[in-house]
N, C-alpha and C positions, 0 to 999 in steps of 0.2 A: 177342428183343425184350422179353419180360417181365422177363428178368434185367436188361437195360439200363434198363428203366423203374424197377425196384426200386432199382437202383444210383443212378440219378439222383435218385429220391425220397429215398433215404437221404442222399445228398450234400447235397441242399437242406435236409433236416432238421438235419443236423450243422452246416451253415453257419448256419442260423437259431438253433440252440442256442448256437453259439459267439458269435453276435452278441448274444444276450441271456443270457449266461452268469451274470449276477448276478440278473436279474429273476425267472426261473423258480425257481431254487433258494430264493429268498426268499419269493416270492408263493405258490407252490403249497403248501408246508407251512403257511404262514400261513392260506391259504384253507381247508385241511383242518381246522385248529384252530378257525377261526371257524365253519365249518359244524357241526362236532361240538358246539362250545360253544353254537351257536344251537339245536340240537336239545335239549340239556339245559336251556338257558334257556327254551325254549318249554314244556317240561314243568313247570319250576319256576314260571314266570309263570302258566301255566294253573292249576296247583294253587293259587297265591296268589289268583288272581281267582275261583276256585271256592270258596275258603275261606269267604266270607260265606254262600254258599248252603248249603254243607255244614254250617256251624254252625247255621243256621236250621233246616235239615231234621233234623239230629240232635236239636235241641231239641224239634221237633214229635214225632219218633218216640219220644223219651224220655218225653215227657208222655203220649202215647197208650198206650205200653206200660205205663206206671205206672198209668194209669186202668184198663186191661184187667186187669192183674194184681191190682190192689186189689179191683175189683168182682167179677171172676170167682172170685178166690180166696176171697172171703167167701161167695159163693153156693154154692160146693162144700161148705161146712161145714153148710149148713142141713139137708140130708137126714140127716146123722148126728145133729144136735140133735133133729130130729123123731123119729127112731127111739128115741132115749134118753129121750124124754118119757114119764113114767109113765102118763099117760092114754092115749097112743097104744099103749103096750105092753099096757095093760090091755084096750084095745079089740081088740088082735090076739092076745090070750093064747090059746095052743093048747088050753088046758084048757077053755075056754069057747067058746061060739058067738061069731061075729064081732059086735061092737057097732058097726055101721056108722054109726049116728046119732052116737054119741060120737066116732067117728073123724072124721066130717064137721065136728063142732064144733071139734075140735082143729086140723083143717086150716084152718078159718076163722081161728082164733087165730094160727096160724103164718104165715098169708099177710101179716100186718102187719109181719113182720120185714124185708121189702125191698119197695120200690115196683116192683121189676122182676118180682116173682112174678106169673105169669099163671094157673097151674094147680098144684094139688096133688092127687095121687091115689094109690090103692093098687090094684095089679093082683094077682090071685091067680095061682097057679102055671100056669093055663091061658091067661093074658094077658087075662082079663076084667076090666074096670074095675068094682070093687066099691064104691068110694067116691071122690068127686071134687068139688072145688070149682073154680069159675072166678072170677077176679078181674076185675071190670069197673068202671072209673072209681074204683079204689081200694077197692071193696066186694066181699067174697067172697060167692059165690052157690053153694049146694049144688046139684049137678046131680041131677035126678030119676033114679030107677032106670031108667026106660024110655028115657032118653037116653044111658045109659052105653054105651060102645063096646068092641069086642074089639080088642086091640092085640097079639095074639100074634105077628103077623108083623113088628112094628116092631123095628128093630135095637136100639133102646135097651133094650127089654124083654129080648130074647134075650141081649144082652151083659151087662146087669146081673145076670141070673139066673145067668150063669156066674161072676160075681165071687165071691171068698171073702167069707164073712160079715164085716161090719165095714168093707169097702172100698167107697168111693164111686165109681160109674161116672160119668165126665164125657163127655157127648156132643159131637160137633161142633156148630157153629152151623149151623142150617138153617132152613127155613121151616115154619111151623106147618101141620099137615095135619089136617083134620077130615073123617071119613067118606071117607078116601082121596082128598081133594081139597085142593089148596093153598088156604089161606085168602087171600082178597084183600080189601083191599090186603095186601101181603105183611107177614107178622109174623115177623121174625127171632126165632128161638127157640133157647134154650140149655137143656139138660136135665141134671139131676144126679139120679142114682138110687142106691138102696142096697137090698140084698137083706134080707128078713126070713126067718128060717129056724127049723126045728124045734130046732136045737141051742141056740137062745136061748129056746126055749119059746114061739115065735111061729108063727102060721100062715105057711106058705110063700107068698112073694109078693115084690113089688117096690114100694117107695115111690118115686114119681117126682115131682120138682118142676120145672115149666116156668117159664122166665124169658123175658119179652119184652124183647129187647135193642134195640128201635127207639129208645128215648130215649137209651140208651148209645151207639149208633152215631151218632145225631144229634150227641151231645156230641163224639164223636171227629171228625166232619166239621167242626165249628166250631173245632177246635183250630188248624187251619192258618191262618197269616196270609195276607195278600194276596200272590199270586204263587207260592204253594206249594200243591199239591194232595196231600191225604192219601189213601192207599188201603190197604185191608185185604183180603188174599186167604187162602184156606185152603191146606191142604197139597197140593192138586191143582192149584193155580193159578187157581181160580175167584174172581172178585171178590165180596167181601162189602160193601165200601165203594168207590165210585168216583164222581167228580164227574159222570160220565156214567151215570146210573142205568140206562140201557138195557143196560149191560154187567154188571149185578149179577145174582147168583143163577143163573148159567147152568147150574150143576151140577144144581139142583133143577128147572130148567125144561127139562131134557134138551136143552141147547144146548152141546155140547162145544167149539164154536168160540169161545165167549165165555170164553176163558182167556188169561192173560197170555202163555203159551207161544206162542199163535197170533199175538198182536199184537206182543209184544216178546220174541222168542226169546232175544236176548242177555241181557236182564235175567233171564229165567227160568233161564238157564244159570248166571248169577252167583249166584242164590238157591240153586241146587243145590250149588254148590261151597263156599260159605262162609256162615256164619250172619249176618254183618253186613258192610256195606260203605258207602262214601260217594263221592259225586262221580263216579259212573259216568255216562257219556254214551251215550245210545241214543235213536234217533228224535228227534233235535234237542232232547232234554230231559236235564236233570240229575237223576239218581236217587240216592236214599239208601235203605237198607233194613236191616231187622233182624228176627230171629225173636222172636216174642212168647214170653217165658220162662214159659209155662204150657202143660201138656199138656191138650188138650180131648177126647182119646179114648185108648183103650188100644191102638188100632191103630198100627203103626209109622209114624212121621212125622206123627202126629196133632198138628199145631201150626198156628199162624197166622203170617203175614208182615205186618209193617208196612212200607209204602213211602211215599215222598214224591217228588214230581216238580215241576219248574218248568213254566212255560208253554211252549208250542211256540216254537221258534226261539231260546230263551234261550241254549242251549248253542251253537247255530250262531253266534249273535252274539258270544258270548265267544270261541269258537274262531277266528272270522274276525278279530276285532280283535286277538287275541293273535298269530295268525299274521302279520297285517299288521305289527304292531309289531316282531316278531322279524325278519321279512323285510326291513323297512326298516333295522333296525339291522344285520342281516347284510350287506345291500347297502352300507350306509355303511361298515362295517368292511372289506368286500372292496375297495371303491373306495379307502378310505384306505390299505389295505395295498398296493394296486396303485400308488398314487401314491408311497408310500414306496419300494417296490421299484423303480419307474421312476426315482425320484430317485437311488437307490443305483446303478442301472445307468448313469444319466447321470454320476454321480460317478466310477464306475469308468472310463467312457470318457474323462471329463475327466482322471482320474488317469493313465490310460494315455498320453493325449496329452501331459500335463504331464511324465510320466516320460520319454517320448521327447524332448520339448523339453529337459528337464533333463539327459538324457544328452548331447544335442548341446551344450547350454550348458556342461556339465561338461568336455567335451572342449575347448571353446573357452577355458574358464576355466583348464584345465590348461596350455594353450599360453600364455595370458596370464600365468599364474602363473610359468611358466618364464621368460617375458620379464621379469616383475617381479623375479624372483630375480636374474636377470642384471643388471638395472638396479640392484637393491639392492646387489649386490656391487660394481658400478662406483661407486655412490654412496658406499658405505662406504669403498672405496679412495680416492675423491676426498676424502671427509671426513677420512680418516686423513692423507692428504697435506696437507690444509689445517691439520689439528691440528699435524702435525709442522712445517709452515711457521710456524704461530703460535708453537710452542715455539722454533724457530730464530730467529724474529723477536725473541722475548723474550730469547733468549740473545745475539743480536746487540746488542740495546739494552743488555743488562747489560755486554757486553764494551766497548761504547762508553763506558758509564759508568765502567767500571774504568779505561779508558785516560785518560779525562778526569780522574778523581780522582787517578790516579797522576802525571799530568803536572805538577801544581803542586809537590808535595814533591820529585819527581825533579829538576825545574828548579832548585828551591832548593838541593838537595844539590849539583847540578852547579855552580851559582854559588859555593857555599861552597868546593868543591874548587878551582875556578879561582882564587878569591881567595887560597886557601892557597898555590897554586903561585906566584902573582905575589909574594906576601909572602915565600916561600922564596927566590926569585931575588934580591929586594931585600936579604934578609938575607945572602946569600952575598957580594954586592958590598960591603956595609957591613963584613962581617968581613974582607974582603980589604983594605979601606982602614984598618981599625982601628976597630972599633965601640966605642962607649962603653957603659958598663953601662946608662945611661939609655935609649939607643936599643935595646939588646938586650931590656930588660924590656918596652918598647913592642911590639917584634916578637912576643914571646912572648904578650903579652896578646891581640893581634889573632889569633895562631895558635889560642889556646885558644877564642876566640869563634867563629872559623870552624869549628873541629871540633865545637863545641856545636851550631851551626846545621845542619851536615851530619848530625850524629848525630840531631838532632830530625827532620829530613826523612826520613832512612832509617827511623826508628822509625814515622813516619806511613805510609810506604810499606808497611812490614811489617804494620801494623794493617789497612790497607785490603786487602792481599792476604789476610790471615786471614779478614776479613769476607766478601770475595767468594768465598773458598775454601769457607767454611761454606755460603754460599748455593748455590754450585754443587753441593757434595756432597749437601746436603739434597734438592735437586731431582732429583739422579740416584739417590738412595737411595729404594727403594720399600717399605721395611720400617718398622715402627712404631719411632719413636725418642722418647727422653725429652729434652725441651728446654725452654728458657725462651722463652715467647712474646714477651716484650719484646725479647730479643736478635734473634729471627727477624724481627720487624717493623722493628727498627732497621737490620738489614742490608738489608732490602728497600728501606727509605726511602733509605738511603745509595746503593743502586744506581740509584734513580730520580732522585736529586737533580740529576745533570747535565742531565737532560731538563727539569727543572722550574725550574732556577735562572734561566733567562731569562724565566720567566713570573711572574705575580703570584699564583701558587697556593701556598698554605701547607699543609703536612701537619702535623697535630697528633695525637700519639699519647697515649692515656690508658689505659695498660696497666700493671698492677702488675708491678714488676720481679721479684717472687718467684713469679709465676704459672707453674707448671710443667705441661706437657702431655705425655701419652704418646700420640702420634698420628703422622700423616705430615706432617713439617715442610715438605717440598718441595711437597706438594699445597696446604697452607694458604698457603704463600708465593705459589704460582701463582694461587690464588683471589684473594688480597688484591691482587696486582699487576693482575689483570684488572679488579677493582672500582675500583682507583685510576685505572687507565687510562680506564675508562668515565666515571668522575666528572670526570677532567681534560679528556678529549677531548669528551665528549658533554654532560656536565652543566654545566661551567664554561666550557670552551673555552680553548685555549692563549693566546688573546689577552685573555681575561677576567681578572677578579680574584675570588678566592674562597678558601674553606678546605675542607679535607678532614679529617674527624675519623676516627681509628681507635680504637675503644674495645673493651675486653674485660672481662668480669666473670664469676666463677663463680656457678653457681646451687646450690640445694640438691641433694644427690645427686651425680651424676656428669656433670651437664650444664654447658655453657659457652656464653655468649653473646658473639659477636663482631659489632660493628656498624661499617659503613663509611658515613659520612654526608657529604653535601656541601650547599652552599647555592646550587647552580646552578639552571638553568632547569627542572629536573624532566623527567619522561618523559610523552610524549603518551599519552592514554588508549587509543588504538587500538594503540599499540605495547606497552603494559603487558599486554594480554590474551595476547600471543604472544611475550613477550620472551624466554622460555626456549627457543623453537623455534629450530632451526638456520637460519642465514642470514637472520635478522631483524635489521635495523639501520636506524637513521635517517640514517646517513652513508655510504650505498652509493656516492654520487657522489664521496666523498672517499677511496675505496679501502678501506673497511672491509668485512670479510667477513660479519659478523653471527654469528660463532661464539663470541665472548667469553662472553656470558651463558649460552649453551647448555653450554659447557664447565664454567663455574662450577656450573651446576645438576647436571651429571653428577658432577663431583668431590664436591660436598657431599652429594648424596643417596646415591650409590653407594659411593664410596671412604670418605668420612668418616661415612657412615650418619647424616646429620643432616637438618635441614630448613632451608628458605630462604624468606624472606618479604621482599617489597619494598613500601615505602610511599613514594608519590610523588604529586605533583600539579603541573600546569603552573605554573611560577614559584615553587614551594615547596620546591625541592630534592628530593633522593632519599636514602632511608635503606634500606640493605640489612642485614637481621638474619639472622645465621647461628647456628643452635643445633646444636652438635655434642657428642660425648662428650669429656669432659676426659681420661679414661683409656680408651684402646682396648686391645685384646688385646696385651699387652706381650711382645715377643720378645727384643729385644736393644737395645743402645745405651746411651749414658751422656751426662751433661751435657758440652757442648762449651764 
C-alpha cells in the first residue's frame, strides 16, 4: 500500500510538473536570485542607512580621543619637567638634608602649569609623604607635616619605584582616596609619577602629580550631539563616563556587575577582537568604538575605550524599516516574476495549442495546395490552349487577308490571259482570211498590253506572297533577328488591311525606314497586331471612324520607343487597374477572351525585356508606350 501511495504521489507530481513545465523552471531560479539579492540588498541598504549615524559617532570618538590624547599626553610630561627643575633637584640633593620648604614652594609654582593639577607630592623610599601641596579653587596649599599620609601600599607608589630612572609611570584613571576612603563627591584622578634616585644624586623617592579629571570628563560628556551618547571605559570594561552615572566607577566601588561585559556582552566581545569598529548593533542600539591611543599604565592592556551609542530602539527602527522595505521589494519582485513565469506558461500552452492547430491547418493547406496545383496545371493548360487559339485566330485572319489581297491581282492576271486567248483566236481567223499589215499591228499591240497587265498582276502576287512569307517566317522564328522595323510594320498593316478596308479606320505609320532592330520580329509583330486589334475593336469600333498611329524612335543608348495610339473612346478606369490581368475584357459579351493585353504584357516584359505603359482616359483615346532594347543578344539572321 505504501508503495502504491508513493507511486500515485509521484505520478501526480510528474503530471503537475508537466502541466507547469515552463512556470517552475523560470520562477524558481528567479525567486532564488531575488532572495539572495534581497539579502545582499538588505545589508547594503542597512549600511547605507547606518552611515549617517556611523559618521556622527566617528566624529564624536575622533574628537574625544583627540582631547584625551592632547590633555593626558601633556600631563605625563609635567613630572619629568618637575624633576629637571634646578630648585627641585637642589631640595632633593642627596649630599644635603631634604629642603622640604623649598620643595613645597616649587610644587606650588608648578601647580600653575595645568588647571587639572590637584596635588603634587614627594614620597620617600618608605612611601611616606614628605612634601605635598593641594590645589583648591586654583590656589596651591602646602599641607602641614602632621597631615601627611603614608602611601607605601598604594599601587602607583610601588609601580613608580620599580620604574627605571628617567621613565614616567602613568596610572589608570581612578577615584581619589584620602586616608583609605574614597573622596565624595567622586574625584576622578589621574596620576603621573617619576622616580628620584641616588644615581642622579637625589634622595630615593617618587615625585607624584595628581590630576583631577572631572572637568575633562565633563568636557567629553558635552561633545556628543543630541541623539548620541558618549561612553568611556577602562581596560577591564568598567565605565568612567556613562550618561547613567549610577553605572560609573564600579571597579572602585567593588561592584563588578557594573561592567559593559555584563550589560552588553556582544559589544565587549567586539572590543576584545578589534581596536576599532562602527555601526555594530546590540541591545537595540547602534555602537561605534575605538581604543584611545595612549597607554595609562604599564600593565598589559592598560588603555581606555571610547564608545558612542544611539538612543534605544533606533537600531530596531532602522532594521525594521529596512527589512520592511526589502521584504516589500522582494515580494513585489517575486510576484512580478510569478506573473512573468505564468504568462510564459500561458504562452507555452497557447503556443502548443497553436502548434497543434497549425499542424492541422498545415495538413489541410497541403491538401488545398495539391488541389490548387492541380487547378493551376489545368488553368495553365487552358490558358495555353487559349493562347494557341489566339495565335491560330491571328493566323486565320492573316490567311484570310492573304487570300483577299491575292484575289484582286490573280483575277486581273486571269482576265488578261483570257483576253489574250480571245485575241489569239481572232488573229488566227484573220490570218486565214488574209490579214492586212494594219490589222496585224493592232493585234500585236493588244497582245503586248495584255501581257503587260498579266505580268503586272503576277508581280503583285509575288510581292504579296513575299510579304506574307516574311511575316509568317518571323512569327515562326524564335531567335533574335536583324530586321527593318518599317518593313515589319508595313507587312503587318498589309495583312490587316482586308479586315479594315470596309471600315473608316486609318492606320498611319511614322517609323524611320532605316531603323534597324536586333530582336524578335515575330513577337514584335504579334504585340503590334494585338494593340491594333484592341484599338480597332475596343477603342474605335469597326463601325466607327478613327485613326491609329504607329510610331517608333530610338533613344540614347540602346533603348527604343514604340507607340500605338488611337483617338477612340479610351479605357474605363476600373478596367485600367487590371488590364494586364488574364481574362479581363470590356467585350466579353462579344466573344472576346481578355487575353490580348495579358499576352502583350508577357511578351514585352519577359521576351523583349522591356517596359509597358498605358495612358488613357474616357473619351480621350489610348496611347500604349513600349520601351524595349534596340539590340538584344545577337545570334544569327540577316536583313530580309
